[in-house]
Rosetta silent file (secondary structure, phi, psi, omega in degrees, C-alpha in Angstrom):
SEQUENCE: MYDIIIIGGGPGGYMAAERAGHEGLSVLLIEKRALGGVCLNEGCVPSKTLLNSAKIYDHALHGEAYGVTVEKAVLDHRRVIERKNEVVGTLVRGVKALMKANKVTVVYGEAFIADSTHVRAGGEIYEGKRLIVATGSVPVIPPIDGLEEGI
SCORE:     score description
SCORE:     0.000 S_00000001
   1 L     0.000  135.799  179.185  -17.942  -45.460    2.810 S_00000001
   2 E   -94.044  147.719  173.534  -18.271  -44.477    6.471 S_00000001
   3 E   -66.415  -42.368  176.093  -21.150  -42.549    7.864 S_00000001
   4 E  -137.022  144.018  168.432  -18.652  -40.315    9.819 S_00000001
   5 E  -119.763  126.326  179.142  -15.003  -39.825    9.762 S_00000001
   6 E  -114.276  130.173  177.519  -13.563  -38.154   12.819 S_00000001
   7 E   -99.290  116.068 -179.032  -10.113  -36.643   12.882 S_00000001
   8 L   113.814  119.612 -170.422   -8.694  -36.601   16.380 S_00000001
   9 L  -107.642   23.393  173.126   -8.739  -39.264   19.087 S_00000001
  10 L   -81.152 -170.190 -172.744   -8.812  -36.913   22.144 S_00000001
  11 H   -53.265  -41.366  179.212  -11.839  -36.545   24.442 S_00000001
  12 H   -67.817  -45.611  179.003  -13.974  -34.780   21.812 S_00000001
  13 H   -63.901  -48.808 -175.890  -13.091  -37.136   19.027 S_00000001
  14 H   -71.103  -40.214 -178.043  -13.370  -40.500   20.928 S_00000001
  15 H   -65.594  -37.760  176.706  -16.553  -39.489   22.689 S_00000001
  16 H   -63.313  -40.886  179.251  -18.162  -38.387   19.352 S_00000001
  17 H   -64.175  -41.875  177.806  -16.968  -41.717   17.923 S_00000001
  18 H   -65.182  -43.195  177.591  -18.350  -43.741   20.801 S_00000001
  19 H   -63.941  -47.566 -177.637  -21.773  -42.065   20.592 S_00000001
  20 H   -64.073  -43.890 -179.384  -22.027  -42.356   16.841 S_00000001
  21 H   -68.608  -36.529 -179.119  -20.970  -46.102   16.894 S_00000001
  22 H   -64.042  -32.117  177.739  -23.390  -46.733   19.715 S_00000001
  23 L   -77.465    1.529  175.961  -26.200  -45.333   17.516 S_00000001
  24 L    90.852    8.912  173.702  -25.241  -47.821   14.806 S_00000001
  25 L   -79.434  150.013  171.315  -23.313  -45.446   12.450 S_00000001
  26 L   -83.737  126.266 -168.796  -20.207  -46.676   10.748 S_00000001
  27 E  -126.764  138.889  176.527  -17.383  -44.586   12.202 S_00000001
  28 E  -122.920  122.130  174.362  -13.703  -44.165   11.219 S_00000001
  29 E  -110.342  126.170  176.638  -11.535  -42.356   13.928 S_00000001
  30 E  -107.813  124.058  176.401   -8.176  -41.160   12.733 S_00000001
  31 E  -124.973  133.265 -177.962   -5.619  -40.310   15.391 S_00000001
  32 L   -63.707  -45.780 -170.689   -2.073  -38.982   14.842 S_00000001
  33 L  -123.824  -70.865 -174.886   -0.430  -40.364   18.000 S_00000001
  34 L  -148.105  136.864  178.158   -2.330  -42.011   20.796 S_00000001
  35 L   -58.017  140.902 -175.022   -5.976  -42.351   21.640 S_00000001
  36 L   112.751  -24.311 -175.886   -6.906  -40.083   24.514 S_00000001
  37 H    70.401 -170.619 -175.345   -5.243  -36.984   23.324 S_00000001
  38 H   -59.520  -47.224 -178.423   -2.846  -34.697   25.152 S_00000001
  39 H   -56.461  -36.078 -179.193   -4.797  -34.690   28.393 S_00000001
  40 H   -82.156  -37.466 -170.563   -4.720  -38.433   28.819 S_00000001
  41 H   -96.081  -41.016 -179.210   -1.247  -39.119   27.483 S_00000001
  42 L  -123.543  -14.856 -174.257    0.914  -36.131   28.381 S_00000001
  43 L   -99.946 -102.607 -170.749   -1.140  -33.558   30.252 S_00000001
  44 H   -62.329  -52.550 -171.521   -3.753  -33.806   32.924 S_00000001
  45 H   -66.882  -52.318  178.029   -3.633  -37.459   33.853 S_00000001
  46 H   -59.532  -44.609  177.422    0.098  -37.900   33.988 S_00000001
  47 H   -54.523  -43.773 -179.140    0.532  -34.609   35.836 S_00000001
  48 H   -71.285  -27.861 -177.102   -2.036  -35.480   38.465 S_00000001
  49 H   -75.419  -39.251  175.823   -0.585  -38.912   38.927 S_00000001
  50 H   -65.924  -44.533 -178.040    2.959  -37.423   39.526 S_00000001
  51 H   -64.215  -40.083  178.246    1.524  -34.756   41.810 S_00000001
  52 H   -58.518  -50.154  175.802   -0.340  -37.449   43.867 S_00000001
  53 H   -54.270  -43.155  179.282    2.971  -39.288   44.415 S_00000001
  54 H   -62.995  -40.223 -174.690    4.697  -35.990   45.491 S_00000001
  55 H   -66.512  -42.088 -177.601    1.734  -35.275   47.845 S_00000001
  56 H   -64.743  -43.631  178.094    2.014  -38.848   49.454 S_00000001
  57 H   -56.087  -48.190 -173.870    5.804  -38.370   49.795 S_00000001
  58 H   -67.151  -36.262 -179.440    5.360  -34.990   51.420 S_00000001
  59 H   -68.317  -31.915  176.709    2.748  -36.357   53.841 S_00000001
  60 H   -66.490  -41.391 -178.960    5.235  -39.106   54.777 S_00000001
  61 H   -70.326  -31.983 -174.548    7.967  -36.569   55.465 S_00000001
  62 L  -119.213   30.334  177.316    5.700  -34.261   57.555 S_00000001
  63 H   -63.355  -25.129  179.710    3.343  -36.849   58.995 S_00000001
  64 H   -62.371  -24.099  170.872    4.188  -36.006   62.610 S_00000001
  65 H   -64.474  -13.315  178.066    1.983  -33.005   62.344 S_00000001
  66 H  -113.692    9.746 -179.029   -0.859  -35.518   62.095 S_00000001
  67 L    79.769   21.812  178.484    0.450  -37.912   64.634 S_00000001
  68 L  -120.483  124.832  177.597    2.109  -40.208   62.067 S_00000001
  69 L  -113.447  129.517  178.065    5.825  -40.754   62.158 S_00000001
  70 L  -113.762  123.919 -174.437    7.583  -42.451   59.225 S_00000001
  71 L   -66.645  -45.007 -175.471   11.136  -43.571   60.007 S_00000001
  72 L  -150.163   93.932  177.061   12.467  -43.432   56.430 S_00000001
  73 L   -83.984  124.426 -176.122   10.492  -42.092   53.594 S_00000001
  74 L  -127.933  129.626  179.716   12.099  -42.703   50.174 S_00000001
  75 L   -90.653  117.713  178.010   10.937  -41.484   46.799 S_00000001
  76 L  -104.090   99.680 -173.792   11.558  -44.095   44.183 S_00000001
  77 H   -56.807  -45.236  178.474   11.483  -42.068   40.980 S_00000001
  78 H   -54.515  -43.940 -177.082   11.504  -45.058   38.724 S_00000001
  79 H   -67.113  -37.230 -179.986    8.496  -46.520   40.503 S_00000001
  80 H   -59.246  -45.580 -178.622    6.697  -43.201   40.338 S_00000001
  81 H   -68.376  -41.312 -179.519    7.155  -43.051   36.575 S_00000001
  82 H   -60.317  -44.016  179.556    6.171  -46.720   36.122 S_00000001
  83 H   -59.910  -45.324 -175.112    2.937  -46.032   38.146 S_00000001
  84 H   -59.524  -46.355 -178.978    2.205  -42.922   36.005 S_00000001
  85 H   -64.426  -34.164  179.514    2.720  -45.064   32.849 S_00000001
  86 H   -65.426  -40.858 -178.672    0.489  -47.831   34.257 S_00000001
  87 H   -65.265  -47.996  179.389   -2.292  -45.364   34.979 S_00000001
  88 H   -61.095  -41.958  179.626   -2.035  -43.868   31.513 S_00000001
  89 H   -62.532  -40.328  178.485   -1.802  -47.264   29.883 S_00000001
  90 H   -64.379  -42.717 -178.924   -4.958  -48.419   31.677 S_00000001
  91 H   -71.868  -36.545  176.134   -6.944  -45.501   30.616 S_00000001
  92 H   -68.368  -38.226  174.190   -5.802  -45.656   26.987 S_00000001
  93 H   -54.108  -41.307  179.582   -6.674  -49.369   26.919 S_00000001
  94 H   -60.171  -41.855  173.920  -10.059  -48.342   28.206 S_00000001
  95 H   -58.585  -48.548 -178.921  -10.494  -45.863   25.340 S_00000001
  96 H   -61.925  -41.289  176.600   -9.452  -48.543   22.871 S_00000001
  97 H   -62.706  -37.222  178.761  -12.005  -51.015   24.377 S_00000001
  98 H   -65.357  -39.296  174.554  -14.706  -48.450   24.142 S_00000001
  99 H   -58.644  -53.338  179.602  -13.905  -47.968   20.364 S_00000001
 100 H   -54.521  -42.497  179.940  -14.013  -51.663   19.898 S_00000001
 101 H   -67.151  -25.265  178.574  -17.267  -52.199   21.757 S_00000001
 102 L  -102.876   20.380  177.939  -18.921  -49.583   19.557 S_00000001
 103 L    53.742   39.377  179.291  -17.471  -50.836   16.386 S_00000001
 104 E   -88.422  129.718  174.544  -15.397  -47.833   15.676 S_00000001
 105 E   -83.331  128.030  178.663  -12.565  -48.388   13.211 S_00000001
 106 E  -114.257  131.518  176.738   -9.343  -46.604   14.422 S_00000001
 107 E  -120.565  136.290  172.924   -6.533  -45.661   12.088 S_00000001
 108 E  -101.758  129.413 -179.236   -3.283  -44.107   13.300 S_00000001
 109 L   153.269  165.461  175.498   -1.607  -41.534   11.228 S_00000001
 110 L   -79.836  131.643 -177.808   -1.846  -37.932   10.213 S_00000001
 111 L   -94.438  137.049 -177.977   -5.049  -37.055    8.445 S_00000001
 112 E  -123.590  124.804  176.496   -5.291  -34.807    5.398 S_00000001
 113 E   -79.545  114.445 -175.821   -8.750  -33.639    4.127 S_00000001
 114 L   -83.331  -46.029  176.775   -8.735  -34.278    0.376 S_00000001
 115 L  -156.971 -166.397 -176.375  -12.268  -32.985   -0.395 S_00000001
 116 L   -66.068  -19.990 -179.246  -15.650  -32.880    1.165 S_00000001
 117 L  -126.657    2.132 -177.820  -15.966  -36.624    1.321 S_00000001
 118 E  -132.550  141.635  176.711  -12.424  -38.004    1.366 S_00000001
 119 E  -130.427  137.023  178.760   -9.656  -38.089    3.984 S_00000001
 120 E  -109.153  136.049  177.478   -6.190  -39.452    3.505 S_00000001
 121 E  -161.745  142.130  175.448   -4.230  -41.113    6.360 S_00000001
 122 L    58.759   27.590  176.185   -1.633  -43.798    6.623 S_00000001
 123 L    88.388    4.646 -173.851   -1.221  -44.116    2.897 S_00000001
 124 E  -125.268  156.925  174.384   -5.021  -44.823    2.376 S_00000001
 125 E  -116.053  127.675 -178.969   -7.882  -42.713    1.213 S_00000001
 126 E  -113.278  140.764  177.133  -11.109  -42.990    3.182 S_00000001
 127 E  -109.133  142.625 -178.451  -14.610  -41.863    2.158 S_00000001
 128 E  -149.107  148.733  174.509  -17.191  -40.545    4.565 S_00000001
 129 E   -73.901  -34.014 -179.528  -20.633  -38.802    4.425 S_00000001
 130 E  -134.768  158.570 -175.000  -19.684  -36.524    7.262 S_00000001
 131 E  -132.902  129.575  173.818  -16.581  -35.204    8.802 S_00000001
 132 E  -116.624  127.733  173.700  -15.844  -34.173   12.454 S_00000001
 133 E   -99.098  109.887 -178.282  -12.524  -32.303   13.035 S_00000001
 134 L  -129.521   56.630 -173.870  -11.649  -32.694   16.702 S_00000001
 135 L   -84.482    1.314  177.394   -7.868  -32.007   16.614 S_00000001
 136 L    82.136 -152.300 -178.054   -7.730  -29.996   19.834 S_00000001
 137 L  -146.538  176.386  174.050   -5.824  -26.763   20.101 S_00000001
 138 L  -134.429  146.300  179.402   -2.482  -25.246   20.774 S_00000001
 139 L   -66.897  146.683  171.008   -1.715  -22.281   23.190 S_00000001
 140 L  -123.335  132.072 -176.468   -1.067  -18.948   21.707 S_00000001
 141 L   -94.588  118.529  177.399    1.059  -16.414   23.520 S_00000001
 142 L   -60.629  147.078 -176.163   -0.410  -12.849   22.950 S_00000001
 143 L   -77.377   69.325  176.676    2.078  -10.350   21.536 S_00000001
 144 L  -107.528  126.764 -177.315    2.685   -8.560   24.904 S_00000001
 145 L   -54.470  128.701  170.668    6.103   -7.226   25.617 S_00000001
 146 L    91.616  -18.255 -171.510    7.845   -9.353   28.351 S_00000001
 147 L   -65.761  -43.830  179.714    5.168  -11.990   28.446 S_00000001
 148 H   -54.668  -48.789 -174.400    7.185  -14.765   26.591 S_00000001
 149 H   -61.587  -27.837 -178.914   10.088  -14.269   29.046 S_00000001
 150 H   -83.051   -7.973 -178.986    7.775  -14.963   32.047 S_00000001
 151 L   -93.294    0.000    0.000    6.583  -18.222   30.804 S_00000001
């Protein structure tokens, strides 16, 4: 039996797991896809990494305004994507290391709450004294005429 079962390995879930593990509690963290959540794997971090590459390319193209001339600036899309993947991979490995250092057990799979003390994931049933649901959110489009077409 775990002291805490946490569903969701995004920032809320993995930080709760890290703190609880640090305090000596036995922790199970269940994540459906990848530690770090949407922000780390598909959202904020990858977007900012790609935007930074675009910014550097733009500076190279228009550097003469700053007294810097670049003869031939070339955007290597393959390398930009590789770099983005490297940044994401490094950060995900960091979250995994944080879980390991704080003795958090990580299980990958979709979690289903069976009752007040049991959670099913990956074909197993886990028992815990407490449950934290940190599954994130999804955007909702308000029912306003024409709004969906503008998105």
